[in-house]
C-alpha positions in Angstrom: 152.4 -159.5 158.0 155.2 -159.9 160.5 157.3 -158.5 158.0 155.6 -155.1 157.7 155.2 -154.5 161.3 156.6 -156.5 164.3 155.8 -155.0 167.6 158.5 -155.0 170.1 158.8 -154.3 174.0 157.6 -150.9 174.9 155.8 -150.2 171.7 152.2 -148.6 172.3 149.1 -150.0 170.9 146.3 -147.5 170.2 143.1 -148.8 169.7 141.4 -147.3 166.3 137.6 -149.3 166.2 135.3 -149.9 169.0 136.8 -148.0 171.8 139.0 -145.6 169.9 141.8 -144.0 171.7 142.7 -146.6 174.4 146.4 -147.0 174.8 148.4 -150.4 176.2 152.2 -150.8 176.4 153.5 -153.7 175.0 155.1 -155.5 177.9 156.0 -159.2 176.6 158.5 -160.2 174.1 156.4 -162.4 172.2 155.4 -162.3 168.6 152.2 -161.6 167.4 150.3 -159.6 164.8 148.5 -156.7 164.7 145.7 -155.9 162.5 143.9 -152.6 161.2 141.6 -152.4 164.7 145.3 -151.2 166.3 147.5 -148.2 165.4 151.6 -149.2 166.5 153.3 -146.3 167.9 156.8 -146.5 169.2 158.9 -143.6 171.3 161.6 -141.6 169.8 165.0 -142.2 171.8 164.8 -139.9 175.2 160.9 -140.7 175.6 160.4 -142.9 178.5 157.7 -145.6 176.6 155.7 -146.7 180.0 154.7 -142.7 180.5 152.8 -142.8 177.3 149.9 -144.9 178.0 149.3 -143.0 180.8 149.0 -139.9 179.0 147.1 -141.0 176.3 144.5 -142.7 178.6 144.1 -139.7 181.0 141.5 -137.2 181.4 143.7 -134.2 180.2 144.6 -135.6 176.9 141.1 -136.7 176.4 139.6 -133.1 176.9 142.5 -131.1 174.7 
């Protein structure tokens, strides 16, 4: 599976099963696999990656 999706530092994982919509930032350089219960999001250049989970998990984003 690593050949298809390899999470790297500053990627964001978004829960898609169970408690959906909860985001977390990958903050370690370790090799691990993700499965269908997570979505992998990678920021474009110019976007500050540590900000993304704060926005996704915020009350404002959840109510829009």
